[in-house]
N, C-alpha and C positions, 0 to 999 in steps of 0.2 A: 352920490349918496342916495339911499333909498328914501322914498317919501313916507311920512308917518302914516301908519295904517289907520283907517277910519274906525274900524271896530276890531278889538282884540279881546281875547278871553282874559279873565282875571289871572289865570295860571301863567299866561304869556307875560302879562304886565308884572306879576310878582317875580317871575323868572328873570326879567330884565333888571329889576331893582336889586335882586340878589347878585346877579352877575357882575354889575358895576362895582360891587364892594370887594371882589376877589375873595370869596368865602374860604377857599382852602388856605390862603395865606392868613386870613383872619384867625382861623382855627389854630394854626401853628404859632402865631404870635400870642394868642390867648394862653396857649400851653406854657409858654415861657413866663407869662405873668403869674399864672396859677402856681407853677413850680417855685418861683421866687417867693411868693407869698407864704407858701407852706414851709419852706426852708427857713425863712426869716424868723418865724415864730411858730414852731411845730405845735399843733394842737390848740393854739390860742385864738385862731380866727374862726368865728361862728360861720356856719354854712351860708347864712344870709349875706354876710360881709364878703365872702368869697364870690358868691353869685353876682352881687352888685359890682364888685371889682371887675370881674370878667365881662359883664355886660357893658360897663362903661368903657373898658379898654377896647372891646370889640367894636363898639359904636364909633370910637375915635379913629380906629384903623379903617373901618368901613368908610367913614367920611373922607379920610385922606385918599383912599383909593378912588372914590367917586370923583372928587375934585381932579385927581390925576388923569382919569380917563376922559374927563371933559376937556381938560387943557391939552391933551395929547391926541385928540381924535383925528387930527389931520395926518399925523405920522402913523397912527394905528391903522389907517386906511391903506398904508403902503406895505404892511407886514402881513404875511400869511397867518401868523400866530394870532393877530389881533383884529383882523379885518371883519370878523363876525361879531364884534362887540356891539352892544345896543346903540351906542352913540355913533358908531360908524355906519351901521345899517339904517339908522334913522328911526328906530323904534322907540327911542327916547330923545327928547330935545335937549340941547345944552342948557337952556333956561331951567327946565325941570330938574336936570341933574344937579345944577348948582343949588337950587332950593332944597333938594333932597339931601345933598351933602351938608348944607348949613344946618338943617334940622337934626341930622345925625350928630354933628359937632356940638350943638347946643344941648341935646339930650345926654350926650356923654358927660359934658361938664356938670350938668344939673345932677345926674345920678351919682357921680363920684363925689361931688361936693356935699350933697345931701345925705347920702347913705354910707359914704366911706370917710374921706377927709379931703381937705383942700389941697394938700401936697400932691396926692395922687391925681386929682383933677387937673392941676397945673402941669404936671408932668405929661399927662395924656395930651393936653392941648399943645404943649411944647413940641411933642413928637409929631402931632398932626400938622402944625403949621410949618415946622422945619421941613417935613416931607413935601408939602405943597409949595411953600415959598422958596426955600433954598434948593432943594433937590429938583423938583419939577420945573419951576420957573427959571431959576438962576443957573443951574449947573448941567442938567441932563442933556441939553442941546449944545452946550458950549465947551465942555472939557471932559477928558477921560478920567478926571478925578471925581466925576459925578457919583460913582458908586462908593468910593472911599469916604467921601464927606457925607453924601446923602444917606449912607448906611447908618449914620448916627440916629436918624429918626426911627428906623426899625429896631434899634437896640435899646430903646427906652422902656419897652414893656416890663422887663424884669425890675427896673427901678420903680415902676408903678406898683407892681406886686409887693415889693419890699416896703414901700412907703405906706401902702394900704394896710399892711400887717403891723407895722411898727410906728408909723408916724414920722419916720426919719429915714435918712440914707446913711448906711455904714460902709466901711471899706469893702466888705464882702459883696454888697450890692453893686458897688462900682466895678468889682472884678467880674461879676456876671454880665454887667453892661459891656465891659471891655471884651469879654469872650464873644459876645454878640457882634460887636464892632468888627472884630477880626474874622468872624464867620461870613459877614456880608460880601466882601469882595470876591472870595473864591466861589461863593454861591452864584453870584451874578455874572462873573467872568465865565464860569462854566456854562451858564445859560446862553451867553453870547456866542461862545464857541459852538454850541449845539445848533444855534440859529444864526450863524454868522452872515449868511446871505441876506436874511431878513433885516438885520441891523444895518448892514451896508446899504441896502436899498432905501431904508428909512433915513439914513444920514446921521444916525446917532453916533457921537464920537466915543463909543465904548473902547476901552483899552485894547481888546482883541482886534477891533477894526482899525484903530489908529496906529498901533505899534505892532500888530501882527499876532498870530496864534502862539508863536514860540515864546515871545516875551510874556504874553498873558499866562501861558502855562507855568512859567517860572514864578510869576507873581502868585498864582494859585498855590503852588507848592510852598512858597515862603510864608504866605499868610496862614495856610493850614498848619504848618509846623508851629508857628507862634501861637496860634489859637489852641492847639492841642496841649502844648507846654503850659500855657496859662490856665487851661481847664483843670489841670492836675493840682493847682494851688488851692482849689476849692476844698480838697481833702487835707492837704498840708502846704502851707502852714495855717490856712484859715480855719480848718476843722469844722466847716459847716455841713459836711456830709461824711459818710463813712466808707469802709473798705469796699462795699459793693459798688458804690459810685466810682471809687478810684480804679478798681479793676475794669469796670465798664469803660470809663474814660480812657484808660490805657489801651484796651483792646480796640474799641471803636475808633479811637483817635489814631492808633497805629495803622488800622486799615485805611483810614482816610488819608494819612500821610503817604502810605504805600501807593495808593491810587494816584494821588497828586504827583508824586515824583515819577511814577511810571508813565504818566501823561507827558512829562517833560522829556523823558528818554524813550519816546514812543518807538516800540519795536514792531507792533502790529496795530491795525485799526486806523481810522481817519480821525482828524481833529473833531469832527462832529460827533463821532461815536464816543470819544473820550469825554467830550463836553457833556453829552447826555448822561453818561455813567456818573460823572462827578456831580452833576446837578442833582440827580436823583438821590445819590448817597448823602449829599449835604443835608437834605431835608430829613432823611432817616436818622442821620447822626445827631442833629440838633434835638429831634424828638426823643430819641433814646437817652441822650445825655441828661435832659431836664427831667424826664420821667424817672430815671434811676436815681437822680438827686433826691426826689421826693420819697421814693420807696425806702431809701436809706435812712430817712429821718422819722419814718412812721414808727411810733412806739410799739 
């Protein structure tokens, strides 16, 4: 591991503090929170409440990711994808990372409790500590169920948004949560297929590593099919979004299912190529789904 640099520019230091939070994932997660908030109570949440909700959620997710990178720095050093992370390179110490993550967690709870409501704050903390304690510490190095169970943490943000807007959790909020739960395994299985050698070298018991790419491909297809079918219930019978959402969910979901099943019956291309394709589409699909959900309820 590299030795801590004696003198570094503020841009380098700031860059490390941003990098350990996984900012691209934070943005995607915040998007689902924002969408759920607007769909739960269209036009009723003032901009300040929306802003504080997104900030509090982002800080909780950033804290979880920072704790995660601190706890996994030994295995991150074995993977090409992660070996340049600050904690692996030694440009941030584990002690500093833990303090930083703790500050982010406290700030998230304070902001959501003070400026939004206690329920949203408790949900954010539940997601944070489930990700750190259950997923990172208990599951990720021990069982191929790590993603299935651990994905619960990444599915809580829509609940945070719903609670922030209404002060409660309804059936519709739980359906959005369930859509996210079903989205997680095919997303991460695809990433593992794309980086199969990396995960093998690190020794993570991911499903594609333990049971092979063929089994993982079938699981991706099954989860994707269930997720797409469940996403349609947002339009009917729940009725929390309109025909634009339904058409988008049908088309975008149909493409996702077609890609997933095409990966199962692979005629051309490698496992890595299909994994990369599915991984990238999974992020696009989720963003399009939640953004369209909001567009359809704007007066």
